[in-house]
Structure formats: C-alpha cells, structure tokens
C-alpha positions in Angstrom: 192.9 96.6 -68.4 193.7 99.1 -65.9 190.6 101.4 -66.5 188.5 98.2 -65.8 190.1 97.8 -62.5 188.9 101.0 -62.0 185.7 100.4 -62.7 185.2 97.7 -61.0 187.0 98.9 -57.5 184.4 102.5 -58.4 181.0 100.4 -58.4 182.1 98.4 -55.0 183.0 101.3 -53.2 179.7 103.0 -52.1 175.8 102.5 -51.3 173.5 101.9 -54.4 170.8 104.0 -54.0 168.0 101.1 -53.0 170.4 100.2 -50.3 170.4 103.8 -49.1 166.9 104.0 -49.1 166.5 100.8 -47.2 168.7 102.3 -44.6 166.7 105.2 -44.2 163.2 103.4 -44.1 164.6 100.9 -41.2 165.7 104.0 -39.3 162.3 105.6 -39.7 160.8 103.0 -38.2 163.1 102.3 -35.2 162.5 106.5 -34.7 158.6 105.9 -34.8 158.8 103.1 -32.5 161.3 105.0 -29.8 159.3 108.3 -29.7 156.4 106.8 -28.0 158.4 104.9 -25.5 160.2 108.5 -24.5 157.2 110.4 -24.4 155.9 107.5 -21.9 159.4 107.4 -19.8 159.0 111.4 -19.4 155.1 111.3 -18.6 156.1 108.5 -15.8 159.0 110.6 -14.4 156.2 113.6 -13.9 154.0 111.3 -12.0 156.5 110.1 -9.8 157.7 113.7 -9.1 153.8 114.8 -8.7 153.3 112.6 -6.1 156.9 113.1 -4.3 155.9 117.0 -4.2 152.3 116.1 -2.9 153.7 113.9 -0.3 156.4 115.8 1.0 153.8 118.8 1.3 151.6 116.7 3.0 153.9 115.5 5.3 155.2 119.0 6.1 151.2 120.1 7.3 151.6 116.8 9.4 154.6 118.0 10.9 153.3 121.6 11.4 149.6 119.8 13.0 151.7 117.7 15.3 153.6 120.3 16.6 150.7 122.6 17.1 148.8 119.8 19.0 151.8 119.4 21.2 151.4 123.3 21.6 155.2 123.6 20.7 154.1 126.1 18.4 151.7 129.2 18.7 148.7 129.2 16.5 145.3 131.0 15.7 142.1 129.0 17.2 139.9 129.3 14.1 142.8 127.1 11.8 142.6 124.0 13.7 146.5 123.2 14.4 146.6 123.5 10.5 149.2 126.4 8.6 147.9 129.3 7.5 149.4 129.3 4.3 151.6 127.0 2.0 154.1 129.6 2.6 154.3 129.3 6.1 155.6 126.3 6.1 158.9 127.8 3.8 159.2 130.6 6.3 158.8 128.5 9.4 157.5 129.2 13.2 159.3 129.9 16.1 158.9 127.3 19.2 157.5 128.7 22.1 159.7 126.8 24.3 163.2 128.3 22.1 161.3 131.9 20.5 165.0 132.2 18.8 164.5 129.1 17.3 162.7 129.0 13.5 161.7 126.0 12.4 161.0 125.1 8.6 159.2 122.2 7.6 159.9 122.9 3.7 162.8 124.5 1.8 160.7 125.9 -1.1 157.3 125.1 -2.7 157.8 122.8 -5.0 156.7 123.5 -8.6 154.0 121.2 -10.1 155.5 118.9 -12.6 152.1 118.6 -14.9 151.3 122.3 -14.8 155.1 123.8 -14.4 153.4 126.4 -11.8 153.7 126.8 -8.2 149.9 127.2 -8.0 148.8 124.0 -6.1 145.3 124.0 -4.9 144.6 124.0 -1.5 141.6 122.9 0.8 140.8 123.4 4.4 140.2 121.2 7.0 136.2 122.5 7.1 136.2 122.1 3.3 134.8 118.7 1.6 137.1 116.1 0.4 136.7 116.9 -3.0 136.2 120.5 -2.8 138.1 122.6 -5.5 137.8 126.1 -3.6 139.9 127.0 -0.4 137.9 128.7 2.4 141.5 130.7 2.9 141.6 129.8 6.9 144.0 127.2 6.9 145.9 124.3 4.7 144.5 120.7 5.3 145.7 119.5 2.1 146.7 120.1 -1.6 146.3 118.8 -4.6 147.4 119.3 -8.4 145.6 122.2 -10.7 146.3 120.0 -13.5 143.1 118.9 -15.4 145.2 116.0 -17.1 144.6 112.5 -16.5 147.2 110.0 -15.7 148.5 106.6 -17.4 146.6 104.7 -14.5 143.2 106.5 -16.1 142.9 108.8 -12.7 142.7 112.8 -12.8 146.0 114.3 -11.2 143.9 116.9 -9.2 142.6 113.6 -7.4 146.1 112.1 -6.1 
C-alpha cells in the first residue's frame, strides 16, 4: 500500500507533456501579439521626438531672426537675418547692447531620432520650400534626412 500512495502522489506532482505544450503555445501567441505593439510604440516615440526636435530648432532659428530684425545682434547683410549655421545657435552670439553677454539659442544640436545622427537637412531663405540642397548662406529651415515614411503615410523629410 505505501508504494501505491507514492505512485499516485508522483503522477499528480508535475505537468504532462500536453499541458506543457499548451502553455508554451499560449506564451508564443501572447509574445507574437506583444512584439508588433512594442514596435509601434517605439516608432511613435521616435516620431514624437522628431517633431519636438524640429520644433525646438525652428523656434531657435525664429528667436535668432527676431533679434536680428530688432538690430540686437550683428548679422551679415546676405543672410537675411537668419543664422549662418546651426552651430551658431549653439555657440551663441553677442548682443550689441551688451558685448560681454553671449546669447545661446540651443544647448546642443539634437540627434535625429530617425537617422541616429546630427545630419539635419538645411534650407536657405532663398531655397525652394521643398529643396533638398542647401545654398550655404543661412539656415532658414531644418528637416530630417531620413528617407523613411511616418505612420501617417508622410515622409519624415517633409515634416
């Protein structure tokens, strides 16, 4: 009798092979559903970061232009009051009324979340709105160099 009780207790202690296979199958199904959701979430975060970075740089360009138009900073005549480079926004400029004060518009040039580099496309004030080449005179606008397509179907370079 004692041997019979051990045998009955041992058969109830573990999972059968079928139960294990069903559990693994359920886990695989759940993982296959979660992976695309995680990829969409990551893509959405990158797109949000790209929009924020573009807005931050465009705002810095606009603040530079406003100071140039108000004759508070010295600019070259052929730049139309726009910064000569993105680096100018980081390095800063001296105010004409306070030459010892350096005004910076950006802490750093952000990394494009789509390309992983600081290789932003630039447009001059003289360029066409959809131009992909930079004249080199001033920075009127910035855009992503990514050739990818956003979740809404637009190209990142068109943002």
